[in-house]
Each structure stands twice: as C-alpha cells, then as structure tokens.
OpenMM code with the backbone's topology and positions (N, CA, C; nanometers):
from openmm import Vec3, app, unit

residues = "MET LYS LYS SER PHE HIS ARG GLN LEU ARG ASN THR GLY PHE THR LEU VAL GLU LEU VAL ILE VAL ILE LEU ILE LEU GLY ILE LEU ALA ALA VAL ALA ALA PRO ARG MET PHE ASP ALA ALA GLY GLY ALA ARG SER ASN GLY THR ARG HIS SER LEU VAL VAL ILE ARG".split()
positions = [
    Vec3(-0.5071, -7.1143, -6.2617),
    Vec3(-0.5054, -6.9788, -6.2701),
    Vec3(-0.6749, -6.9495, -6.2580),
    Vec3(-0.7260, -7.0064, -6.3806),
    Vec3(-0.8888, -6.9988, -6.3789),
    Vec3(-0.9678, -7.0360, -6.2622),
    Vec3(-0.9202, -7.1394, -6.2066),
    Vec3(-0.9914, -7.2023, -6.1083),
    Vec3(-0.9861, -7.1075, -5.9689),
    Vec3(-0.8731, -7.0488, -5.9321),
    Vec3(-0.8893, -6.9467, -5.8339),
    Vec3(-0.9705, -6.8298, -5.8511),
    Vec3(-0.9557, -6.7912, -5.9769),
    Vec3(-1.0527, -6.6749, -6.0185),
    Vec3(-1.1813, -6.7046, -6.0138),
    Vec3(-1.2256, -6.8113, -6.0433),
    Vec3(-1.3585, -6.8593, -6.0486),
    Vec3(-1.4246, -6.8798, -5.8852),
    Vec3(-1.3337, -6.9172, -5.8307),
    Vec3(-1.3582, -6.9131, -5.6563),
    Vec3(-1.3885, -6.7862, -5.6026),
    Vec3(-1.2839, -6.6907, -5.6356),
    Vec3(-1.3180, -6.5703, -5.5805),
    Vec3(-1.4458, -6.4967, -5.6330),
    Vec3(-1.4666, -6.5141, -5.7663),
    Vec3(-1.5863, -6.4595, -5.8355),
    Vec3(-1.7304, -6.5110, -5.7715),
    Vec3(-1.7138, -6.6275, -5.7380),
    Vec3(-1.8284, -6.7297, -5.6889),
    Vec3(-1.8674, -6.6704, -5.5516),
    Vec3(-1.7713, -6.6318, -5.4590),
    Vec3(-1.7666, -6.6054, -5.3193),
    Vec3(-1.8027, -6.4510, -5.2896),
    Vec3(-1.8179, -6.3853, -5.3980),
    Vec3(-1.8312, -6.2321, -5.3803),
    Vec3(-2.0080, -6.2186, -5.3901),
    Vec3(-2.0342, -6.1018, -5.3175),
    Vec3(-2.1838, -6.0771, -5.3327),
    Vec3(-2.2612, -6.1160, -5.2104),
    Vec3(-2.3816, -6.0764, -5.2068),
    Vec3(-2.4789, -6.1229, -5.1016),
    Vec3(-2.5766, -6.2413, -5.1250),
    Vec3(-2.6054, -6.3229, -5.0137),
    Vec3(-2.6815, -6.4367, -5.0414),
    Vec3(-2.8415, -6.3711, -5.0451),
    Vec3(-2.9178, -6.4540, -5.0973),
    Vec3(-3.0430, -6.4178, -5.0923),
    Vec3(-3.1144, -6.3865, -4.9518),
    Vec3(-3.0929, -6.4683, -4.8500),
    Vec3(-3.1142, -6.4560, -4.7059),
    Vec3(-3.0555, -6.3350, -4.6564),
    Vec3(-2.9562, -6.2961, -4.6754),
    Vec3(-2.8968, -6.1479, -4.6330),
    Vec3(-2.9705, -6.0366, -4.7034),
    Vec3(-2.9965, -6.0496, -4.8264),
    Vec3(-3.0869, -5.9558, -4.8822),
    Vec3(-3.2332, -5.9307, -4.8331),
    Vec3(-3.2826, -6.0501, -4.8067),
    Vec3(-3.4171, -6.0369, -4.7449),
    Vec3(-3.4348, -5.9783, -4.5933),
    Vec3(-3.3221, -6.0145, -4.5344),
    Vec3(-3.3173, -5.9763, -4.3892),
    Vec3(-3.3000, -5.8275, -4.3943),
    Vec3(-3.2310, -5.7674, -4.4696),
    Vec3(-3.2010, -5.6089, -4.4924),
    Vec3(-3.3426, -5.5669, -4.5266),
    Vec3(-3.3987, -5.5904, -4.6302),
    Vec3(-3.5213, -5.5551, -4.6853),
    Vec3(-3.6077, -5.5673, -4.5560),
    Vec3(-3.6267, -5.6838, -4.4800),
    Vec3(-3.7367, -5.6704, -4.3697),
    Vec3(-3.6767, -5.5554, -4.2645),
    Vec3(-3.5773, -5.5557, -4.2546),
    Vec3(-3.5281, -5.4457, -4.1398),
    Vec3(-3.5550, -5.2892, -4.1847),
    Vec3(-3.5325, -5.2643, -4.3055),
    Vec3(-3.5724, -5.1399, -4.3713),
    Vec3(-3.7154, -5.1222, -4.3701),
    Vec3(-3.7778, -5.2268, -4.3952),
    Vec3(-3.9299, -5.2225, -4.3893),
    Vec3(-3.9888, -5.2014, -4.2583),
    Vec3(-3.9463, -5.2627, -4.1517),
    Vec3(-3.9631, -5.2170, -4.0143),
    Vec3(-3.9539, -5.1011, -3.9493),
    Vec3(-3.8251, -5.0487, -4.0099),
    Vec3(-3.7808, -4.8937, -3.9862),
    Vec3(-3.8842, -4.8016, -4.0408),
    Vec3(-3.9150, -4.8350, -4.1750),
    Vec3(-4.0143, -4.7465, -4.2299),
    Vec3(-4.1450, -4.7292, -4.1742),
    Vec3(-4.1882, -4.8564, -4.1382),
    Vec3(-4.3179, -4.8642, -4.0602),
    Vec3(-4.3039, -4.7914, -3.9331),
    Vec3(-4.2159, -4.7786, -3.8802),
    Vec3(-4.2148, -4.6962, -3.7281),
    Vec3(-4.1747, -4.5682, -3.7640),
    Vec3(-4.1006, -4.5275, -3.8759),
    Vec3(-4.0734, -4.3889, -3.8859),
    Vec3(-4.1786, -4.3148, -3.9675),
    Vec3(-4.2655, -4.3599, -4.0463),
    Vec3(-4.3570, -4.3026, -4.1362),
    Vec3(-4.4620, -4.2229, -4.0565),
    Vec3(-4.5192, -4.3039, -3.9706),
    Vec3(-4.6688, -4.2465, -3.8772),
    Vec3(-4.5911, -4.1004, -3.8141),
    Vec3(-4.4803, -4.1121, -3.7271),
    Vec3(-4.4254, -4.0079, -3.6867),
    Vec3(-4.3861, -3.8938, -3.7670),
    Vec3(-4.3587, -3.9081, -3.8864),
    Vec3(-4.3220, -3.8015, -3.9920),
    Vec3(-4.4755, -3.7666, -4.0183),
    Vec3(-4.5554, -3.8229, -4.0386),
    Vec3(-4.6900, -3.7836, -4.0775),
    Vec3(-4.7509, -3.6936, -3.9492),
    Vec3(-4.7185, -3.7356, -3.8218),
    Vec3(-4.7741, -3.6604, -3.7313),
    Vec3(-4.7227, -3.5202, -3.7396),
    Vec3(-4.5826, -3.5371, -3.7447),
    Vec3(-4.5094, -3.4148, -3.7337),
    Vec3(-4.5646, -3.2941, -3.8271),
    Vec3(-4.5689, -3.3624, -3.9389),
    Vec3(-4.6235, -3.2811, -4.0892),
    Vec3(-4.7732, -3.2110, -4.0282),
    Vec3(-4.8452, -3.3070, -3.9749),
    Vec3(-4.9825, -3.2324, -3.9121),
    Vec3(-4.9842, -3.1265, -3.7892),
    Vec3(-4.9070, -3.1715, -3.7326),
    Vec3(-4.8656, -3.0778, -3.6086),
    Vec3(-4.8220, -2.9408, -3.6849),
    Vec3(-4.7458, -2.9352, -3.7706),
    Vec3(-4.6692, -2.8198, -3.8151),
    Vec3(-4.7781, -2.7503, -3.8943),
    Vec3(-4.8688, -2.8111, -3.9660),
    Vec3(-4.9712, -2.7594, -4.0512),
    Vec3(-5.0899, -2.6966, -3.9365),
    Vec3(-5.1143, -2.7570, -3.8273),
    Vec3(-5.1761, -2.7053, -3.7133),
    Vec3(-5.1575, -2.5787, -3.6723),
    Vec3(-5.0023, -2.5654, -3.6422),
    Vec3(-4.9350, -2.4687, -3.5758),
    Vec3(-4.9135, -2.3432, -3.6698),
    Vec3(-4.9179, -2.3547, -3.8124),
    Vec3(-4.9262, -2.2705, -3.9190),
    Vec3(-5.0671, -2.1952, -3.9269),
    Vec3(-5.1544, -2.3054, -3.8992),
    Vec3(-5.2890, -2.2181, -3.9124),
    Vec3(-5.3435, -2.1325, -3.7835),
    Vec3(-5.2891, -2.1846, -3.6713),
    Vec3(-5.2795, -2.1060, -3.5450),
    Vec3(-5.2114, -1.9756, -3.5647),
    Vec3(-5.1268, -1.9622, -3.6083),
    Vec3(-5.0330, -1.8608, -3.6328),
    Vec3(-5.1168, -1.7584, -3.7354),
    Vec3(-5.1781, -1.8022, -3.8432),
    Vec3(-5.2232, -1.7322, -3.9438),
    Vec3(-5.3618, -1.6565, -3.8667),
    Vec3(-5.4139, -1.7321, -3.7722),
    Vec3(-5.5357, -1.6842, -3.7322),
    Vec3(-5.4944, -1.5859, -3.6365),
    Vec3(-5.3954, -1.5950, -3.5408),
    Vec3(-5.3460, -1.4705, -3.4647),
    Vec3(-5.2947, -1.3629, -3.5404),
    Vec3(-5.2344, -1.3738, -3.6670),
    Vec3(-5.1949, -1.2416, -3.7424),
    Vec3(-5.3130, -1.1910, -3.8078),
    Vec3(-5.4415, -1.2498, -3.8256),
    Vec3(-5.5500, -1.2009, -3.9036),
    Vec3(-5.6129, -1.1354, -3.7726),
    Vec3(-5.6192, -1.1753, -3.6536),
    Vec3(-5.6978, -1.0845, -3.5463),
    Vec3(-5.6228, -0.9637, -3.5325),
] * unit.nanometer
topology = app.Topology()
chain = topology.addChain("A")
for resn in residues:
    res = topology.addResidue(resn, chain)
    for name in ("N", "CA", "C"):
        topology.addAtom(name, app.Element.getBySymbol(name[0]), res)
C-alpha cells in the first residue's frame, strides 16, 4: 500500500523543463505586450493634452 502511494506522490507536479518553458513563454508575451501598453498610455496622455488645449482656447 505504501508503494503505490509513493508512486502517485512522485508522479504529481511539473518538471523543471515544463516550468522553464512556461516562464519563457510568459516572458515573450510580456516583451511583446509591454511596448504596446506604453504606446497606448502615451497616446492617451497626448489626446488628453490636446483636449485640454481645446478647452482652454
């Protein structure tokens, strides 16, 4: 009975290779998404400034 429990316990979880692959994929996605988010924030700030100038005039 102990042997089967030990086998089940040993086979659960992720391997180091699987974890490294997931971390690499997340890093690539973050590297692609981050510049787009910063560009969108800069564009929103620029539009807000333009709107403020129109209101002031």
